[in-house]
N, C-alpha and C positions, 0 to 999 in steps of 0.2 A: 124562456129557455129555448135555445136553438135546437134544431133537429139533431145536429151532430152531437151535441152534449147529451141529449136524451139517449141516443144510441150508445154512447160511451158508458153512461151510467147503467144501462141495461146489460151491456157486455160485461162490465166489471161485476155486476151483481150475479150474473149467470156464472162467471168464473169462480166467485167466492162460493156459490152454492155447489158447483161441481167439485171444487177442492174440498169442501166440507164433507160431501158424500164419500169422496176418496179417503179422507182422513178417518171417518167413522168406520169404514170397511177395514182400513189398516189397523185401527184400534182393536177391533174384534178378531182379527187374524193374528194378533201378536200373542206371545207366550206369557204375557202379564197375568196377574191374578184377576179374578172377576171384579173385585173391589176397585183395583186400579183401572181396569177397563171402563167401569161405570163412571169413575171420576173424570177420566179423559173424555168420555162421551158427553158428559154433562158440561164440562168446560168448553169443548168445541161447539156444542149446541148453543150455549148461552152467550159465548163471546167468540163469534166466528173467526174474525181476523186474528185476534190475539191468540185464540185457541189453536188455530192452524199454525201460526208461527211457533208457538210453544211446542206443539206436537212434532213439528219438523225438526226442532232443535233438541228437545229433551225426551221425546216419547220413546217407548220401547219399539224396537224394530220388528216388522212382521216376520213370521216364520216362512221359510222357503219349503214348499211342498215338492215332493218328487226327487229329493236329493238325499 
């Protein structure tokens, strides 16, 4: 495997991890019930890429604080 490909895989992996952390934070900041939050968190954790896409498309939106 070439060095450029290794760096690309590392970059994409880091991006998926950072987006997963962001999605989990968004899950717990949303107004959804505790059960729904738990299901979203499990789904995002077990299926990172599919879970992220599903969260972005269908997940509850986070609450806005300070407004």
